[in-house]
N, C-alpha and C positions, 0 to 999 in steps of 0.2 A: 504493500500500500504506500511505500515511501514515495514512489514516482507520482502517484495520484495526489498526495499531499503537496508535493513540490509544484505540480502543475496548477493546483487550485490556489496555492499561495501566490503564484504569479498573477492569477486572475484577480486576486484581492486588491492588487494595486489600482485596479480600474473601478472598484466599487467601494461602498462604505464598509468600514471594518466590521460592524455588527452584522450587516446583511451578508457579507461574505462568509463570516464565521458560521452562520446558520446554514448557508448554502453548501459550504465545504463539508460540514458534518453530515448533511443529507447525502451528498455525493459519495462520501467515504463509506457511510453505512450501506448505501445501495450497492456500491461496487463490492464491498466486503460480503454482503449477502449473496450477490450473484456468483462470486468466486467460490464461496464456501459450499454452495449447493452441489458442486462437483458435477461430473458427467452423468448422463442417464445410466442407470444400471443395465445389465444385460437383459434383453427381452426373453432369453431362454438360456437354460443351463443344460447342456447335453447330459444324458444319463450315462454314467461311467460303467465300467465292467472290470472283470479280471482277465488279464492276459498272461497266460502261463502262471496263474496264481498270484499275480501282482497287479498294481494299478497301471494303467496305460502310461507309457513314456513318450512325451511329445517334445521334439526338438524345435527350436525357433532360431532362424538365421536371418536377422535384419540386415539392411544395407550398412548401417553403422549405429553406434551408440552415442553419437554426438547430438544429432538432431532431436528436438523434442518430439517431432512427428513419430519417429521410430520407437522412442521410449514409450509413447502413449499406446502404440499398437501392442508393445510388450506388456504394458500394464493391463490393457483390456484382456489380452490372452491369459495372463496369469490370474486375473480375477475369476474368469470362468474355470480355469484349471484348478484353482484352490477350492472353489465351491463344489466342483465335480469330484475332486479327489484324484486328479491326474498329476503325474510328475512332469516337471519341465526343466529344460536346460536351454539357456540362451547363449548362442555363439556369435560373436561380433563378426560381421562380414567385412568390416574395415574398408568399405568402398572399393572392394576388389573382387572380381568375378572368380579368380582362382582360389582366393581365400574362402569364398562361399562354397565352391565346389568341394574343396577339401573338408570343410565343415560338414557338408552333407554326407560325404563318404565316411567320415569318422562317426557320425551319428548312426549310420547304417551298421557299421562295424560293431558299435556298442549296443546293438539290438534295440534301437528306438522303434516305436510302432508307427509313428507318423511324424512328418516334418513340415513345418510352416516356413516358407521362404519368401522374402521380398528381394527380388533379383536385381543386382546392379546392372547386369547385361542379360536381357531376356533370351537372347540366342546362345550366348556363351554358357549359360547355366544348364541348358538342355541335356547334355551328356550325363551330368551328375544326377539330374532328376530321373533320367531313364535308367541309370544304374540302380538308383534307389527303388524304383518301381519294379525292376527285374528281380530285386532281392526281396520283394514283398512288402516294402515300406511305402506307405501312401504319402503323397505330397500335396500340400495345399499351397497355392500361390496367392499371396496377399499383396495388394497395392499394384505392383508391376504385373502386367498381363503376360503370361508365358503360354503361348499357343502351341501345345503339344499334348498328345493323348496320354502321356505319362503323368500329367497333372490331373488329379482327381477332382479338385474343386478350385475355382478361381474366385477370390473375394476382392472387390475393389471398386474404384471409381472409373467412369468413362472419362479418361484424361483429356482427350481431344474435345469432348463436349464441355468439360469444365473450362477449357481455354476459350471455347466459342462463347460461353456465357459471360466470361469476364470481358471479352472483346465487345460484346453487345453493351455491357455496362459502361465501359470506357467510351464507346461511341456516343452514348447519350450525354456524356460530360463534354466530349471534345467537339461534338457536332460534325464528326467525320472529317476533321481537319487537323493537320499537324503531323510531325514525325515522332517515331517511337524508337527508343533504344531498348535492347533486350539483353538481360543477364540470364544466360541459360546454363545448361549442363549437357554438353554435346556427347558425353559418355553415358548418358542415362536415357534408356528407351522411353521411360515414363515421361521425362521432361521434354524430350523431343516431340512426343505426342501432344503435350500441352502447348508447346511452341507452335506446332503446325496448326492446331485447332484455332489458336489465337490469331496467328498471322494471316491465315486464309480468310478469316472472318473480317478482321479489322481492315485489311487492304481492300477487300471487296466493298467496304463502306467508304473508301476514299482516303484513308490514312496511309502513310508510307513508313516502311521499316528503314531506319537510319543505319543502325549498326547492331550486330549480334556479337557479344563477347562471351567467352566460355569460363564459367566459374567452377566447372568440374564437380559440382555438388559438394564442395568443400568451402566452409565459410571464409577462411582466410583468402583462398584463391578468388572467391566471388567478390570479396571487398576490393582486392587489387584490380580485378577486371572491371568492376563498377567505377572505381576511381579513374581508370583509363578511359572508360566510356564517357564519363562526365567531363573530364579534362579535354577530351577530343571533340566534344560537342557542347560548347558553352551556352548555346541557345536551345538545347533540347527541351521540349515542353513535356514529354511523356516518357515513362520507362516501365518495363514489364519484367518481373522476376518469376522464373518458372518453378521455384521450389523454396523451401525454408532457408537453406544456407544462402541462396541467391538473394532472397528478400532481405535477410539480415545484413548481408554484405552491401547491398544497394542502399539500405537505410543508413548504414555507417558512412558510406561515401557521400550521400546527400547531406548528412549532418556535418561531416568534416569539411565539405566544400561550401557550406552555407547556401545550399540550393533549394531549401524547402519552400522558398517563396515563389520559385519559378518552375519547379518540376512536379508533376503529378504522377504518382506511382500506383501501379496495380501489381498483384502477385499472388503467390500461393502460400498458405499455411501461417497461422498465427504464431507469434512469439512476443516476448516483451517489447522488442524493438518495433515490431509491426503494430502492436497496440498503441505504443507511443505515437507512431506516425499517423494512425487513424484518429487518435484523439486530437492531434495537432491539425489534421485536415489535409495534409499533403499526400498521405496514402489514402486513396479514395475507394479502394475495393480489394478485398482479399478472398480468394476461394478457400473455404475451410472444409476439409474433409473430416468425416466423423471417425477420427483415428481410433478412439476407444472401441467403437463398434466394429471397426476392422478386426481388432484383436478378439472381440467377443465372437464374431462370426467365424473367424479362422480357427479358433480353438474348438468351438462347437463342432465344426466340420472335421477337424483332426481327431477329436474323441470319437465321433460317430464312425469314422473310417477305421480307427484302431479297434473299435468294438464290432466291426463287421457290418455296420449299417451303411447305407448309401445316401449321402447328403446331396443337395442340389449341385449341379455342375457349375453353375454361375450364381454368385450371390452379390448383387449390386448394392452398393452403399451410397446414399444420396449425399450431395454437397450443398453448401449454402454460401451466399455472397455476404461477407461481413463488411459493413460500411461504417463511416464515422457516426451514423445515426443509431446503429443497432449493436455496436461493439460490446456494450455492457452485457448483453445477453450471452456472450460467448467467452467470458473471461475464465471459465473453468478450463479452457484449453491451454492456459498458461501453467497448468499443473501436470506433473508426470503421472 
């Protein structure tokens, strides 16, 4: 809440002390209540079973353990596993397809019953998934879409559609005019889909793509790329970030170059930095995925598969556009 207090204290300079104090208290209490409510609970808890006399063993291989996004998927998955009585192990993919493939092979060798994976490279991960499937270990793909028969269930967002929706939102703000810089992750299949859905839509409306820089889905790289983008385009009116590290890096660059008065930003996935930008008004839209529900649905599918049941092949999870007007309703996404 420290950031909220600081922002409201600045606002107090423009109004009477008593009035501001009352308003500040109201805002702080409202935001505290919104954040404390936490994410919605799982809609379902899969019925567990015994596998060779023990609880099911479910492995989880995220892209990394840096981004809040992936940690929230893990939290959602563990919430279901704990309530169902399943065992879990999380192995950091460390933004590397080979590391993820090795993790899958190790989980298979250690007789895990099902594996949940969020693939760095949706093509590169296929051989490891096929090896797991051949060994009788079921695989659930979450977030990143892995188009392969060896994947038993796919849980996630239509990434291109989310990019399209964000482009429509920005078009209403821009009136179809102006140039856009993009901070992407050219090594990420998911973020390339988001980039294409956005660019196809926004250019069809009349806007132009100025420059695309590669943050590689790593926060430090994204900030450097965003700094270069803004330095090279001093009059750039709009920017788009395709993922959480990209948006955090872009936010840092906007602040360091004091560009918040002249650049409007849209992107993916809430963070403290994104919420600060939304409150200040220069971040005008963020696609928020229901990360906790990703974890809920993925773990339910994994337990069902481990117990011999057949879950749905595709489990879509809806997104929402967070704006300066409704950001308070989504503050629980700042928690792991």
